[in-house]
BAKE-964648 format. One record per residue (C-alpha): y, z, x; residue number from 1; chain. Coordinates in pm, 1 decimal. Example, Ala and Ser with C-alpha at 12.3 -4.5 7.8 and 13.67 -1.06 7.14 Angstrom:
2
R / -450.0 / 780.0 / 1230.0 / 1 / A
R / -106.0 / 714.0 / 1367.0 / 2 / A
This chain:
154
R / 932.6 / 2169.2 / -361.5 / 1 / A
R / 960.5 / 1789.9 / -354.6 / 2 / A
R / 746.3 / 1574.3 / -131.5 / 3 / A
R / 919.0 / 1365.9 / 133.7 / 4 / A
R / 882.8 / 986.5 / 134.2 / 5 / A
R / 1008.5 / 808.0 / 443.0 / 6 / A
R / 975.3 / 465.0 / 593.3 / 7 / A
R / 714.8 / 490.4 / 865.8 / 8 / A
R / 766.0 / 402.1 / 1227.5 / 9 / A
R / 522.1 / 399.7 / 1519.0 / 10 / A
R / 553.2 / 776.7 / 1560.2 / 11 / A
R / 378.1 / 815.9 / 1222.3 / 12 / A
R / 76.6 / 598.7 / 1319.0 / 13 / A
R / -170.8 / 882.7 / 1373.4 / 14 / A
R / -80.6 / 1059.9 / 1046.7 / 15 / A
R / -94.4 / 740.7 / 842.5 / 16 / A
R / -421.6 / 638.0 / 1009.6 / 17 / A
R / -593.7 / 944.7 / 863.3 / 18 / A
R / -482.6 / 839.7 / 514.5 / 19 / A
R / -559.6 / 472.1 / 580.8 / 20 / A
R / -910.7 / 567.6 / 693.1 / 21 / A
R / -960.8 / 761.4 / 365.4 / 22 / A
R / -822.6 / 463.8 / 170.8 / 23 / A
R / -1070.5 / 225.8 / 331.5 / 24 / A
R / -1356.0 / 465.2 / 256.7 / 25 / A
R / -1243.1 / 477.8 / -108.4 / 26 / A
R / -1309.4 / 102.3 / -115.9 / 27 / A
R / -1650.7 / 134.0 / 48.6 / 28 / A
R / -1568.0 / 72.2 / 415.1 / 29 / A
R / -1719.7 / 279.2 / 693.8 / 30 / A
R / -1504.3 / 554.6 / 839.7 / 31 / A
R / -1341.1 / 445.4 / 1166.0 / 32 / A
R / -1034.3 / 651.1 / 1248.7 / 33 / A
R / -973.2 / 478.7 / 1583.4 / 34 / A
R / -974.2 / 132.6 / 1425.3 / 35 / A
R / -749.8 / 257.6 / 1143.6 / 36 / A
R / -500.9 / 396.3 / 1394.4 / 37 / A
R / -498.1 / 74.5 / 1598.6 / 38 / A
R / -447.7 / -135.6 / 1285.1 / 39 / A
R / -160.7 / 76.5 / 1153.4 / 40 / A
R / 0.8 / 101.5 / 1495.8 / 41 / A
R / -12.8 / -277.3 / 1536.9 / 42 / A
R / 147.8 / -334.3 / 1194.8 / 43 / A
R / 430.5 / -96.2 / 1280.6 / 44 / A
R / 470.3 / -225.1 / 1638.8 / 45 / A
R / 490.9 / -587.1 / 1519.4 / 46 / A
R / 695.1 / -510.6 / 1210.9 / 47 / A
R / 443.0 / -718.4 / 1015.4 / 48 / A
R / 430.2 / -463.6 / 734.6 / 49 / A
R / 650.9 / -198.7 / 582.0 / 50 / A
R / 490.6 / 139.9 / 520.5 / 51 / A
R / 631.3 / 428.2 / 322.3 / 52 / A
R / 465.9 / 760.0 / 398.9 / 53 / A
R / 459.9 / 1068.5 / 175.1 / 54 / A
R / 440.9 / 1416.1 / 327.2 / 55 / A
R / 455.9 / 1765.6 / 192.5 / 56 / A
R / 755.1 / 1977.9 / 297.6 / 57 / A
R / 516.5 / 2130.7 / 555.3 / 58 / A
R / 450.8 / 1785.4 / 704.8 / 59 / A
R / 101.5 / 1726.3 / 560.9 / 60 / A
R / 24.3 / 1357.3 / 494.4 / 61 / A
R / -24.2 / 1296.4 / 121.8 / 62 / A
R / -13.4 / 921.1 / 70.9 / 63 / A
R / 128.5 / 585.2 / 169.2 / 64 / A
R / 211.3 / 240.4 / 42.2 / 65 / A
R / 200.8 / -72.1 / 260.4 / 66 / A
R / 393.0 / -392.8 / 192.2 / 67 / A
R / 354.4 / -733.7 / 351.6 / 68 / A
R / 637.7 / -986.9 / 330.7 / 69 / A
R / 555.2 / -1335.3 / 207.1 / 70 / A
R / 712.6 / -1621.5 / 12.1 / 71 / A
R / 674.2 / -1791.6 / -324.0 / 72 / A
R / 680.0 / -2169.0 / -295.5 / 73 / A
R / 724.5 / -2206.8 / -670.8 / 74 / A
R / 1019.1 / -1968.2 / -686.7 / 75 / A
R / 1157.8 / -2071.9 / -346.7 / 76 / A
R / 1207.0 / -1704.7 / -268.7 / 77 / A
R / 1069.1 / -1414.2 / -68.5 / 78 / A
R / 810.2 / -1184.9 / -225.6 / 79 / A
R / 626.0 / -874.5 / -112.1 / 80 / A
R / 253.7 / -809.4 / -136.3 / 81 / A
R / 190.6 / -447.1 / -221.4 / 82 / A
R / -139.1 / -440.9 / -36.5 / 83 / A
R / -225.8 / -73.0 / -7.3 / 84 / A
R / -145.7 / 234.1 / -215.5 / 85 / A
R / -322.3 / 560.6 / -148.6 / 86 / A
R / -273.2 / 924.6 / -243.1 / 87 / A
R / -509.7 / 1193.0 / -114.5 / 88 / A
R / -741.0 / 1350.3 / -369.6 / 89 / A
R / -558.9 / 1685.9 / -369.5 / 90 / A
R / -217.8 / 1522.7 / -427.5 / 91 / A
R / -310.4 / 1303.3 / -726.6 / 92 / A
R / -183.8 / 1343.8 / -1082.3 / 93 / A
R / 158.0 / 1477.6 / -980.4 / 94 / A
R / 350.1 / 1146.9 / -976.6 / 95 / A
R / 323.8 / 1073.4 / -605.7 / 96 / A
R / 157.5 / 733.2 / -655.6 / 97 / A
R / 432.0 / 641.8 / -899.9 / 98 / A
R / 700.7 / 751.8 / -652.3 / 99 / A
R / 543.9 / 548.9 / -370.3 / 100 / A
R / 516.3 / 231.5 / -580.3 / 101 / A
R / 872.7 / 274.9 / -705.6 / 102 / A
R / 993.4 / 317.8 / -346.8 / 103 / A
R / 813.2 / -5.1 / -253.2 / 104 / A
R / 966.9 / -188.7 / -550.0 / 105 / A
R / 1314.0 / -60.6 / -461.1 / 106 / A
R / 1268.1 / -177.7 / -102.7 / 107 / A
R / 1150.2 / -523.7 / -212.8 / 108 / A
R / 1437.3 / -553.1 / -460.7 / 109 / A
R / 1700.9 / -460.8 / -202.2 / 110 / A
R / 1553.2 / -719.0 / 37.0 / 111 / A
R / 1594.6 / -1002.7 / -212.6 / 112 / A
R / 1233.2 / -1035.9 / -321.7 / 113 / A
R / 1164.8 / -1238.1 / -634.5 / 114 / A
R / 867.5 / -1020.7 / -722.2 / 115 / A
R / 612.5 / -770.3 / -601.6 / 116 / A
R / 245.3 / -862.5 / -634.9 / 117 / A
R / -64.4 / -644.2 / -606.1 / 118 / A
R / -431.2 / -643.2 / -690.0 / 119 / A
R / -672.5 / -365.0 / -771.1 / 120 / A
R / -1037.8 / -334.8 / -857.4 / 121 / A
R / -1133.5 / -389.5 / -1220.5 / 122 / A
R / -1290.7 / -43.3 / -1223.1 / 123 / A
R / -973.1 / 131.5 / -1102.3 / 124 / A
R / -846.3 / 207.4 / -1453.7 / 125 / A
R / -617.3 / 490.0 / -1337.5 / 126 / A
R / -429.2 / 258.5 / -1100.3 / 127 / A
R / -405.0 / -12.5 / -1366.9 / 128 / A
R / -247.5 / 236.9 / -1604.6 / 129 / A
R / 9.8 / 334.2 / -1342.9 / 130 / A
R / 99.2 / -25.1 / -1259.4 / 131 / A
R / 134.1 / -124.8 / -1624.1 / 132 / A
R / 346.4 / 185.1 / -1694.9 / 133 / A
R / 577.9 / 73.6 / -1413.6 / 134 / A
R / 620.4 / -272.9 / -1568.9 / 135 / A
R / 364.1 / -474.4 / -1374.0 / 136 / A
R / 206.7 / -745.0 / -1588.8 / 137 / A
R / -156.0 / -848.3 / -1546.7 / 138 / A
R / -168.9 / -1206.1 / -1421.4 / 139 / A
R / -380.7 / -1433.0 / -1640.4 / 140 / A
R / -255.6 / -1777.6 / -1536.3 / 141 / A
R / -418.1 / -1800.4 / -1194.6 / 142 / A
R / -762.6 / -1722.7 / -1058.1 / 143 / A
R / -812.6 / -1557.8 / -722.1 / 144 / A
R / -1071.9 / -1697.8 / -484.0 / 145 / A
R / -1184.9 / -1571.2 / -146.3 / 146 / A
R / -1352.8 / -1760.3 / 134.5 / 147 / A
R / -1539.3 / -1526.8 / 369.2 / 148 / A
R / -1461.9 / -1642.7 / 721.8 / 149 / A
R / -1600.8 / -1357.4 / 928.0 / 150 / A
R / -1840.2 / -1123.9 / 751.2 / 151 / A
R / -1842.8 / -889.2 / 1050.2 / 152 / A
R / -1482.1 / -783.1 / 982.7 / 153 / A
R / -1565.6 / -533.3 / 709.6 / 154 / A
């Protein structure tokens, strides 16, 4: 049976928080389910991000993708930052990540975005393969810099 992908609302906060907590741990952050829930709930309450949530037909959370709206000054157009993509370990390799990213791209396209941008770790070869298979092109014109402003927010 097919998995169900829906746009999340506040009622999905607790389910998505479990996945978001796993996602953060994947990237080396400490587990903190309460903080994950508060963060996701705030994004959905404010409408500051768009989250698509994948569930099994039985309602089990399998993955999510989170988009943040932004703008391109050079293109004079809206863009979306595909900030988070996560599929639980037991649901990988069945096309769910692909379906979530495609859903995000469709959403951005229908909302007039000029492009969708994302970043991933250099070591995340599997994700890079997925993104390139979907038509994403590795950016080589610009360098990314970060300025740590509050090291306690990790």
